[in-house]
One Martini backbone bead per residue (centre of mass of N, CA, C, O) as a GRO file, in nm:
protein
  437
    1UNK     BB    1  -2.500   2.939   0.032
    2UNK     BB    2  -2.460   2.590  -0.033
    3UNK     BB    3  -2.613   2.316  -0.218
    4UNK     BB    4  -2.611   1.952  -0.167
    5UNK     BB    5  -2.603   1.608  -0.182
    6UNK     BB    6  -2.275   1.594  -0.167
    7UNK     BB    7  -2.003   1.591   0.072
    8UNK     BB    8  -1.653   1.567   0.028
    9UNK     BB    9  -1.391   1.497   0.266
   10UNK     BB   10  -1.140   1.451   0.069
   11UNK     BB   11  -0.880   1.396  -0.208
   12UNK     BB   12  -0.821   1.101  -0.216
   13UNK     BB   13  -0.859   0.756  -0.289
   14UNK     BB   14  -1.152   0.794  -0.161
   15UNK     BB   15  -1.277   1.076  -0.236
   16UNK     BB   16  -1.264   1.117  -0.553
   17UNK     BB   17  -1.413   0.853  -0.638
   18UNK     BB   18  -1.668   0.917  -0.480
   19UNK     BB   19  -1.742   1.176  -0.631
   20UNK     BB   20  -1.761   1.050  -0.912
   21UNK     BB   21  -1.983   0.840  -0.850
   22UNK     BB   22  -2.196   1.041  -0.759
   23UNK     BB   23  -2.209   1.201  -1.027
   24UNK     BB   24  -2.288   0.945  -1.203
   25UNK     BB   25  -2.578   0.954  -1.034
   26UNK     BB   26  -2.665   1.277  -1.041
   27UNK     BB   27  -2.514   1.431  -0.826
   28UNK     BB   28  -2.446   1.696  -0.618
   29UNK     BB   29  -2.096   1.789  -0.589
   30UNK     BB   30  -1.850   1.829  -0.325
   31UNK     BB   31  -1.494   1.887  -0.295
   32UNK     BB   32  -1.279   1.874  -0.008
   33UNK     BB   33  -0.938   2.017   0.020
   34UNK     BB   34  -0.664   2.126   0.219
   35UNK     BB   35  -0.453   2.050  -0.002
   36UNK     BB   36  -0.394   1.792  -0.213
   37UNK     BB   37  -0.463   1.615  -0.462
   38UNK     BB   38  -0.446   1.254  -0.372
   39UNK     BB   39  -0.303   1.266  -0.123
   40UNK     BB   40  -0.075   1.061   0.003
   41UNK     BB   41  -0.041   0.870  -0.238
   42UNK     BB   42   0.049   1.098  -0.448
   43UNK     BB   43   0.243   1.303  -0.267
   44UNK     BB   44   0.399   1.077  -0.035
   45UNK     BB   45   0.356   0.779  -0.136
   46UNK     BB   46   0.308   0.561  -0.368
   47UNK     BB   47   0.413   0.729  -0.615
   48UNK     BB   48   0.692   0.843  -0.520
   49UNK     BB   49   0.813   0.571  -0.422
   50UNK     BB   50   0.789   0.423  -0.702
   51UNK     BB   51   0.967   0.620  -0.849
   52UNK     BB   52   1.215   0.575  -0.669
   53UNK     BB   53   1.231   0.274  -0.724
   54UNK     BB   54   1.299   0.305  -1.025
   55UNK     BB   55   1.557   0.466  -0.987
   56UNK     BB   56   1.703   0.257  -0.810
   57UNK     BB   57   1.704   0.033  -1.025
   58UNK     BB   58   1.882   0.196  -1.225
   59UNK     BB   59   2.138   0.213  -1.038
   60UNK     BB   60   2.173  -0.064  -1.059
   61UNK     BB   61   2.354  -0.312  -1.146
   62UNK     BB   62   2.387  -0.527  -1.379
   63UNK     BB   63   2.336  -0.900  -1.409
   64UNK     BB   64   2.443  -0.912  -1.694
   65UNK     BB   65   2.668  -1.040  -1.883
   66UNK     BB   66   2.850  -0.766  -2.048
   67UNK     BB   67   2.736  -0.543  -1.868
   68UNK     BB   68   2.834  -0.188  -1.849
   69UNK     BB   69   2.760   0.056  -1.592
   70UNK     BB   70   2.745   0.409  -1.512
   71UNK     BB   71   2.585   0.571  -1.231
   72UNK     BB   72   2.442   0.885  -1.167
   73UNK     BB   73   2.323   1.138  -0.924
   74UNK     BB   74   2.067   1.392  -0.849
   75UNK     BB   75   1.865   1.451  -0.595
   76UNK     BB   76   1.716   1.710  -0.686
   77UNK     BB   77   1.639   1.603  -0.968
   78UNK     BB   78   1.476   1.365  -0.870
   79UNK     BB   79   1.267   1.526  -0.708
   80UNK     BB   80   1.170   1.694  -0.949
   81UNK     BB   81   1.061   1.456  -1.107
   82UNK     BB   82   0.856   1.359  -0.900
   83UNK     BB   83   0.696   1.636  -0.866
   84UNK     BB   84   0.654   1.711  -1.178
   85UNK     BB   85   0.632   1.453  -1.379
   86UNK     BB   86   0.424   1.314  -1.175
   87UNK     BB   87   0.247   1.452  -0.956
   88UNK     BB   88   0.140   1.701  -1.115
   89UNK     BB   89   0.011   1.544  -1.348
   90UNK     BB   90  -0.185   1.371  -1.177
   91UNK     BB   91  -0.324   1.605  -1.034
   92UNK     BB   92  -0.435   1.732  -1.290
   93UNK     BB   93  -0.603   1.486  -1.373
   94UNK     BB   94  -0.803   1.497  -1.137
   95UNK     BB   95  -0.915   1.776  -1.197
   96UNK     BB   96  -1.033   1.693  -1.475
   97UNK     BB   97  -1.226   1.476  -1.367
   98UNK     BB   98  -1.398   1.658  -1.192
   99UNK     BB   99  -1.487   1.852  -1.416
  100UNK     BB  100  -1.613   1.631  -1.615
  101UNK     BB  101  -1.825   1.553  -1.360
  102UNK     BB  102  -1.930   1.825  -1.212
  103UNK     BB  103  -1.732   1.898  -0.979
  104UNK     BB  104  -1.683   2.078  -0.689
  105UNK     BB  105  -1.380   2.231  -0.613
  106UNK     BB  106  -1.247   2.278  -0.273
  107UNK     BB  107  -0.997   2.466  -0.123
  108UNK     BB  108  -0.992   2.363   0.220
  109UNK     BB  109  -1.096   2.384   0.545
  110UNK     BB  110  -1.307   2.181   0.717
  111UNK     BB  111  -1.587   2.281   0.921
  112UNK     BB  112  -1.748   2.055   1.157
  113UNK     BB  113  -2.030   2.104   1.378
  114UNK     BB  114  -2.253   1.960   1.194
  115UNK     BB  115  -2.471   1.800   1.034
  116UNK     BB  116  -2.492   1.875   0.689
  117UNK     BB  117  -2.230   2.068   0.735
  118UNK     BB  118  -1.985   2.312   0.603
  119UNK     BB  119  -1.696   2.515   0.654
  120UNK     BB  120  -1.544   2.698   0.374
  121UNK     BB  121  -1.397   2.985   0.351
  122UNK     BB  122  -1.675   3.103   0.497
  123UNK     BB  123  -1.855   2.881   0.362
  124UNK     BB  124  -2.167   2.729   0.349
  125UNK     BB  125  -2.232   2.376   0.335
  126UNK     BB  126  -2.506   2.203   0.222
  127UNK     BB  127  -2.628   1.860   0.299
  128UNK     BB  128  -2.754   1.535   0.282
  129UNK     BB  129  -2.462   1.417   0.244
  130UNK     BB  130  -2.159   1.262   0.391
  131UNK     BB  131  -1.796   1.228   0.333
  132UNK     BB  132  -1.526   1.091   0.515
  133UNK     BB  133  -1.169   1.143   0.374
  134UNK     BB  134  -0.890   1.233   0.568
  135UNK     BB  135  -0.725   1.002   0.664
  136UNK     BB  136  -0.376   1.010   0.753
  137UNK     BB  137  -0.103   1.033   1.000
  138UNK     BB  138   0.168   1.058   1.153
  139UNK     BB  139   0.295   0.856   1.440
  140UNK     BB  140   0.448   1.044   1.697
  141UNK     BB  141   0.587   1.050   1.975
  142UNK     BB  142   0.640   1.326   2.170
  143UNK     BB  143   0.937   1.247   2.275
  144UNK     BB  144   1.052   1.274   1.953
  145UNK     BB  145   0.982   1.559   1.815
  146UNK     BB  146   1.264   1.720   1.896
  147UNK     BB  147   1.417   1.561   1.687
  148UNK     BB  148   1.584   1.680   1.403
  149UNK     BB  149   1.627   1.391   1.255
  150UNK     BB  150   1.333   1.362   1.202
  151UNK     BB  151   1.145   1.180   0.961
  152UNK     BB  152   0.892   1.131   0.729
  153UNK     BB  153   0.698   1.027   0.467
  154UNK     BB  154   0.623   1.338   0.424
  155UNK     BB  155   0.930   1.488   0.472
  156UNK     BB  156   1.156   1.347   0.294
  157UNK     BB  157   1.101   1.538   0.034
  158UNK     BB  158   1.279   1.788   0.184
  159UNK     BB  159   1.553   1.685   0.131
  160UNK     BB  160   1.847   1.823   0.013
  161UNK     BB  161   2.001   1.568   0.129
  162UNK     BB  162   2.159   1.283   0.175
  163UNK     BB  163   2.248   1.075   0.402
  164UNK     BB  164   2.478   0.847   0.514
  165UNK     BB  165   2.265   0.780   0.748
  166UNK     BB  166   1.980   0.556   0.848
  167UNK     BB  167   1.708   0.528   1.052
  168UNK     BB  168   1.446   0.276   1.076
  169UNK     BB  169   1.132   0.297   1.224
  170UNK     BB  170   1.019   0.017   1.115
  171UNK     BB  171   0.951  -0.323   0.962
  172UNK     BB  172   0.759  -0.270   0.753
  173UNK     BB  173   0.677  -0.195   0.440
  174UNK     BB  174   0.781   0.098   0.446
  175UNK     BB  175   1.060   0.049   0.573
  176UNK     BB  176   1.157  -0.163   0.359
  177UNK     BB  177   1.133   0.012   0.111
  178UNK     BB  178   1.331   0.241   0.199
  179UNK     BB  179   1.571   0.057   0.238
  180UNK     BB  180   1.599  -0.034  -0.054
  181UNK     BB  181   1.615   0.243  -0.191
  182UNK     BB  182   1.840   0.404  -0.024
  183UNK     BB  183   2.071   0.197  -0.065
  184UNK     BB  184   2.105   0.267  -0.374
  185UNK     BB  185   2.205   0.573  -0.282
  186UNK     BB  186   2.420   0.503  -0.029
  187UNK     BB  187   2.265   0.446   0.227
  188UNK     BB  188   2.299   0.369   0.557
  189UNK     BB  189   2.108   0.099   0.698
  190UNK     BB  190   1.878   0.085   0.989
  191UNK     BB  191   1.660  -0.142   1.141
  192UNK     BB  192   1.387  -0.086   1.377
  193UNK     BB  193   1.222  -0.353   1.558
  194UNK     BB  194   1.004  -0.457   1.802
  195UNK     BB  195   0.983  -0.716   1.687
  196UNK     BB  196   1.115  -1.041   1.576
  197UNK     BB  197   1.034  -0.915   1.285
  198UNK     BB  198   1.004  -0.845   0.982
  199UNK     BB  199   0.713  -0.842   0.851
  200UNK     BB  200   0.471  -0.900   1.018
  201UNK     BB  201   0.264  -1.185   0.920
  202UNK     BB  202   0.438  -1.299   0.720
  203UNK     BB  203   0.595  -1.519   0.546
  204UNK     BB  204   0.881  -1.657   0.661
  205UNK     BB  205   1.018  -1.749   0.397
  206UNK     BB  206   0.999  -1.478   0.252
  207UNK     BB  207   1.145  -1.306   0.466
  208UNK     BB  208   1.412  -1.463   0.454
  209UNK     BB  209   1.493  -1.366   0.173
  210UNK     BB  210   1.504  -1.064   0.240
  211UNK     BB  211   1.718  -1.077   0.461
  212UNK     BB  212   1.946  -1.177   0.272
  213UNK     BB  213   1.937  -0.931   0.081
  214UNK     BB  214   1.998  -0.720   0.295
  215UNK     BB  215   2.276  -0.831   0.374
  216UNK     BB  216   2.407  -0.783   0.091
  217UNK     BB  217   2.337  -0.455   0.133
  218UNK     BB  218   2.398  -0.377   0.439
  219UNK     BB  219   2.133  -0.416   0.598
  220UNK     BB  220   2.031  -0.354   0.908
  221UNK     BB  221   1.881  -0.568   1.168
  222UNK     BB  222   1.676  -0.469   1.456
  223UNK     BB  223   1.522  -0.669   1.680
  224UNK     BB  224   1.346  -0.633   1.974
  225UNK     BB  225   1.312  -0.302   1.965
  226UNK     BB  226   1.239  -0.041   2.188
  227UNK     BB  227   1.185   0.295   2.144
  228UNK     BB  228   1.248   0.543   2.410
  229UNK     BB  229   1.513   0.674   2.272
  230UNK     BB  230   1.723   0.855   2.042
  231UNK     BB  231   2.011   0.851   2.178
  232UNK     BB  232   2.074   0.541   2.069
  233UNK     BB  233   2.081   0.677   1.783
  234UNK     BB  234   2.349   0.734   1.548
  235UNK     BB  235   2.219   0.834   1.312
  236UNK     BB  236   2.169   1.108   1.112
  237UNK     BB  237   1.886   0.980   1.046
  238UNK     BB  238   1.517   0.952   1.105
  239UNK     BB  239   1.275   0.721   1.007
  240UNK     BB  240   0.931   0.728   1.056
  241UNK     BB  241   0.766   0.384   1.019
  242UNK     BB  242   0.529   0.336   1.274
  243UNK     BB  243   0.284   0.465   1.152
  244UNK     BB  244  -0.067   0.566   1.131
  245UNK     BB  245  -0.324   0.807   1.197
  246UNK     BB  246  -0.624   0.910   1.207
  247UNK     BB  247  -0.785   1.203   1.068
  248UNK     BB  248  -1.021   1.361   1.304
  249UNK     BB  249  -1.032   1.675   1.324
  250UNK     BB  250  -1.295   1.748   1.145
  251UNK     BB  251  -1.495   1.546   1.354
  252UNK     BB  252  -1.501   1.611   1.662
  253UNK     BB  253  -1.777   1.778   1.680
  254UNK     BB  254  -1.958   1.548   1.556
  255UNK     BB  255  -1.923   1.273   1.711
  256UNK     BB  256  -1.847   1.001   1.621
  257UNK     BB  257  -1.778   0.682   1.630
  258UNK     BB  258  -1.466   0.598   1.801
  259UNK     BB  259  -1.189   0.415   1.777
  260UNK     BB  260  -0.858   0.328   1.790
  261UNK     BB  261  -0.854   0.300   1.458
  262UNK     BB  262  -1.133   0.472   1.409
  263UNK     BB  263  -1.398   0.513   1.230
  264UNK     BB  264  -1.700   0.379   1.256
  265UNK     BB  265  -1.817   0.121   1.031
  266UNK     BB  266  -1.996  -0.034   0.813
  267UNK     BB  267  -2.050  -0.221   0.512
  268UNK     BB  268  -2.156   0.082   0.389
  269UNK     BB  269  -1.988   0.325   0.542
  270UNK     BB  270  -2.146   0.388   0.793
  271UNK     BB  271  -2.201   0.572   1.052
  272UNK     BB  272  -2.351   0.675   1.356
  273UNK     BB  273  -2.451   0.886   1.147
  274UNK     BB  274  -2.688   0.985   0.959
  275UNK     BB  275  -2.564   1.023   0.633
  276UNK     BB  276  -2.272   0.940   0.739
  277UNK     BB  277  -1.960   0.883   0.593
  278UNK     BB  278  -1.669   0.658   0.555
  279UNK     BB  279  -1.329   0.662   0.403
  280UNK     BB  280  -1.046   0.497   0.448
  281UNK     BB  281  -0.800   0.557   0.682
  282UNK     BB  282  -1.009   0.667   0.896
  283UNK     BB  283  -1.119   0.364   0.959
  284UNK     BB  284  -0.864   0.154   1.009
  285UNK     BB  285  -0.854  -0.105   0.839
  286UNK     BB  286  -0.694  -0.034   0.555
  287UNK     BB  287  -0.377   0.104   0.454
  288UNK     BB  288  -0.501   0.123   0.138
  289UNK     BB  289  -0.573   0.266  -0.157
  290UNK     BB  290  -0.761   0.038  -0.286
  291UNK     BB  291  -0.948   0.022  -0.042
  292UNK     BB  292  -1.034   0.317  -0.034
  293UNK     BB  293  -1.170   0.319  -0.311
  294UNK     BB  294  -1.383   0.106  -0.250
  295UNK     BB  295  -1.510   0.257  -0.015
  296UNK     BB  296  -1.590   0.508  -0.178
  297UNK     BB  297  -1.780   0.357  -0.375
  298UNK     BB  298  -1.972   0.244  -0.164
  299UNK     BB  299  -2.061   0.515  -0.049
  300UNK     BB  300  -2.178   0.623  -0.314
  301UNK     BB  301  -2.398   0.414  -0.361
  302UNK     BB  302  -2.548   0.489  -0.089
  303UNK     BB  303  -2.594   0.789  -0.154
  304UNK     BB  304  -2.775   0.685  -0.418
  305UNK     BB  305  -2.966   0.442  -0.280
  306UNK     BB  306  -2.819   0.203  -0.250
  307UNK     BB  307  -2.703  -0.150  -0.166
  308UNK     BB  308  -2.376  -0.167  -0.057
  309UNK     BB  309  -2.108  -0.393   0.012
  310UNK     BB  310  -1.817  -0.489   0.182
  311UNK     BB  311  -1.520  -0.682   0.116
  312UNK     BB  312  -1.212  -0.826   0.282
  313UNK     BB  313  -1.153  -1.037   0.079
  314UNK     BB  314  -0.884  -1.091  -0.107
  315UNK     BB  315  -0.636  -0.904  -0.031
  316UNK     BB  316  -0.376  -0.772  -0.170
  317UNK     BB  317  -0.010  -0.757  -0.142
  318UNK     BB  318   0.236  -0.497  -0.198
  319UNK     BB  319   0.602  -0.498  -0.190
  320UNK     BB  320   0.870  -0.254  -0.263
  321UNK     BB  321   1.111  -0.433  -0.272
  322UNK     BB  322   1.448  -0.594  -0.293
  323UNK     BB  323   1.256  -0.787  -0.364
  324UNK     BB  324   0.949  -0.836  -0.440
  325UNK     BB  325   0.609  -0.849  -0.294
  326UNK     BB  326   0.342  -1.098  -0.305
  327UNK     BB  327   0.012  -1.126  -0.143
  328UNK     BB  328  -0.238  -1.387  -0.045
  329UNK     BB  329  -0.371  -1.488   0.223
  330UNK     BB  330  -0.250  -1.752   0.363
  331UNK     BB  331  -0.022  -1.880   0.551
  332UNK     BB  332   0.134  -2.154   0.657
  333UNK     BB  333   0.110  -2.086   0.959
  334UNK     BB  334  -0.196  -2.025   0.968
  335UNK     BB  335  -0.291  -2.302   0.872
  336UNK     BB  336  -0.164  -2.462   1.104
  337UNK     BB  337  -0.309  -2.309   1.341
  338UNK     BB  338  -0.599  -2.418   1.215
  339UNK     BB  339  -0.561  -2.729   1.128
  340UNK     BB  340  -0.492  -2.754   0.831
  341UNK     BB  341  -0.492  -2.937   0.536
  342UNK     BB  342  -0.200  -2.904   0.331
  343UNK     BB  343  -0.057  -2.792   0.029
  344UNK     BB  344   0.283  -2.723  -0.076
  345UNK     BB  345   0.411  -2.495  -0.325
  346UNK     BB  346   0.739  -2.465  -0.474
  347UNK     BB  347   0.903  -2.203  -0.681
  348UNK     BB  348   1.187  -2.109  -0.836
  349UNK     BB  349   1.339  -1.869  -1.022
  350UNK     BB  350   1.578  -2.053  -1.115
  351UNK     BB  351   1.344  -2.228  -1.294
  352UNK     BB  352   1.281  -1.966  -1.461
  353UNK     BB  353   1.304  -1.849  -1.770
  354UNK     BB  354   1.244  -1.538  -1.739
  355UNK     BB  355   1.458  -1.485  -1.519
  356UNK     BB  356   1.703  -1.538  -1.705
  357UNK     BB  357   1.638  -1.316  -1.919
  358UNK     BB  358   1.656  -1.086  -1.679
  359UNK     BB  359   1.886  -1.159  -1.456
  360UNK     BB  360   1.669  -1.268  -1.214
  361UNK     BB  361   1.675  -1.546  -0.961
  362UNK     BB  362   1.535  -1.432  -0.715
  363UNK     BB  363   1.331  -1.652  -0.544
  364UNK     BB  364   0.968  -1.729  -0.486
  365UNK     BB  365   0.689  -1.947  -0.498
  366UNK     BB  366   0.384  -1.987  -0.288
  367UNK     BB  367   0.144  -2.244  -0.220
  368UNK     BB  368  -0.185  -2.283  -0.064
  369UNK     BB  369  -0.361  -2.596  -0.031
  370UNK     BB  370  -0.646  -2.763   0.005
  371UNK     BB  371  -0.676  -3.098   0.045
  372UNK     BB  372  -0.992  -3.135   0.028
  373UNK     BB  373  -1.082  -2.901  -0.206
  374UNK     BB  374  -0.838  -2.746  -0.376
  375UNK     BB  375  -0.818  -2.475  -0.264
  376UNK     BB  376  -0.689  -2.158  -0.251
  377UNK     BB  377  -0.540  -1.992   0.038
  378UNK     BB  378  -0.241  -1.910  -0.078
  379UNK     BB  379  -0.005  -1.649  -0.197
  380UNK     BB  380   0.365  -1.629  -0.222
  381UNK     BB  381   0.593  -1.368  -0.335
  382UNK     BB  382   0.948  -1.347  -0.432
  383UNK     BB  383   1.032  -1.113  -0.686
  384UNK     BB  384   1.010  -1.051  -0.994
  385UNK     BB  385   0.697  -0.905  -1.038
  386UNK     BB  386   0.514  -0.970  -0.785
  387UNK     BB  387   0.309  -0.724  -0.800
  388UNK     BB  388   0.176  -0.851  -1.065
  389UNK     BB  389   0.130  -1.160  -1.032
  390UNK     BB  390  -0.079  -1.172  -0.787
  391UNK     BB  391  -0.346  -1.117  -0.959
  392UNK     BB  392  -0.395  -1.402  -1.056
  393UNK     BB  393  -0.457  -1.510  -0.772
  394UNK     BB  394  -0.682  -1.314  -0.700
  395UNK     BB  395  -0.888  -1.407  -0.910
  396UNK     BB  396  -0.898  -1.709  -0.833
  397UNK     BB  397  -0.979  -1.671  -0.530
  398UNK     BB  398  -1.236  -1.494  -0.574
  399UNK     BB  399  -1.363  -1.757  -0.743
  400UNK     BB  400  -1.280  -2.033  -0.599
  401UNK     BB  401  -1.049  -2.180  -0.718
  402UNK     BB  402  -0.891  -2.455  -0.812
  403UNK     BB  403  -0.618  -2.625  -0.899
  404UNK     BB  404  -0.749  -2.746  -1.152
  405UNK     BB  405  -0.859  -2.476  -1.273
  406UNK     BB  406  -0.586  -2.324  -1.286
  407UNK     BB  407  -0.446  -2.552  -1.473
  408UNK     BB  408  -0.654  -2.508  -1.723
  409UNK     BB  409  -0.499  -2.269  -1.781
  410UNK     BB  410  -0.331  -2.057  -1.984
  411UNK     BB  411   0.028  -2.004  -1.974
  412UNK     BB  412   0.242  -1.798  -2.070
  413UNK     BB  413   0.549  -1.826  -2.276
  414UNK     BB  414   0.762  -1.632  -2.125
  415UNK     BB  415   0.683  -1.579  -1.775
  416UNK     BB  416   0.624  -1.483  -1.450
  417UNK     BB  417   0.332  -1.594  -1.395
  418UNK     BB  418   0.401  -1.911  -1.430
  419UNK     BB  419   0.491  -1.961  -1.134
  420UNK     BB  420   0.213  -2.044  -1.032
  421UNK     BB  421   0.181  -2.299  -1.198
  422UNK     BB  422   0.436  -2.439  -1.094
  423UNK     BB  423   0.351  -2.445  -0.793
  424UNK     BB  424   0.088  -2.609  -0.839
  425UNK     BB  425   0.229  -2.861  -0.951
  426UNK     BB  426   0.379  -2.922  -0.692
  427UNK     BB  427   0.128  -2.950  -0.508
  428UNK     BB  428   0.013  -3.190  -0.688
  429UNK     BB  429   0.284  -3.375  -0.780
  430UNK     BB  430   0.352  -3.245  -1.101
  431UNK     BB  431   0.626  -3.148  -1.192
  432UNK     BB  432   0.822  -3.001  -1.460
  433UNK     BB  433   1.092  -2.792  -1.369
  434UNK     BB  434   1.132  -2.990  -1.125
  435UNK     BB  435   1.211  -3.217  -0.919
  436UNK     BB  436   1.079  -3.485  -0.775
  437UNK     BB  437   1.029  -3.574  -0.428
   0.00000   0.00000   0.00000
């Protein structure tokens, strides 16, 4: 039997940062992971898909006149690059971080029958506090599981060859990202979305730009369709991208309070059981790696006797479609629904110097500003580098900056980030690089 101050169950983007933070507070920590370090994010999610995104961008023909390139690819070699040069290296790096922080890493399935102990590989681990960070798993209705054409975001990496056609069930961020990526590899894509639009809840103007770009790439979008049977789907393969459910298998016998979305936690990440915390996708709050990491850090602080709480305000969203999308805060529609008086500033990439130097002028930035206070309520961008640009807005909004304060900052030129400045100038009524309406 081994004794610890903290046992963290799950080695993904919530679990391993939590373990590191606990160790940095001088606690004796064990991290238990049943599969591979890094969780979904590193092994089948964020990292491999963004690597594939980069490869797909390389396959695209250049848009600058005078450049002519012919690119071919070998799918198996691409997968080998993703798995070996990227995933394995980063996974090794996490292992080194755990070792350097004095954390005992145990690979195995944790069996938790009672609070403050877990059995792993036949060894009982006793602990003063425990953090559950077992993540989430694909959620496929049982009536579809027997269709051999179905792959998930976890199993798509096992495809020996790409299909000629693929149906993507779910038009959310994951579905739209895979549609963008796989279309570059020559796969004919059809998106099936139950609601009346892809990317539900996002700014309609931004989504409209993406829909037009998808049409140019011959990506079909079928909305308002609820899939009750896969017999009506003619495509060679079906990617199920209609959500993931919290993986609560390890804690069923522990019986913490669980809602339909996941394990219930308060703003200190504490569950209904004293000294048992949960972090990451298992809580069902936001299925985003960077939110999971923050939750893990908050849990660690409280395991160390601090009192830290989490805020879910001003969380940015980045969607790696082509073109990219970055968003934070209210959409124009949401502001209108709340009866707020707002100023809206739009600035097209077509008028941005850096976009012309890069040869990609598709997209726009859109800012929503409160007319009364001048504070920025939302920023929505679609276009080149949108996933990077949005963080300038994130910092400004997190500090409650007004349009005047944001415009007092120097914005380097020529950059993609200055599109936020240009959109703010439009909202203010003093545009510089587009005609005043």
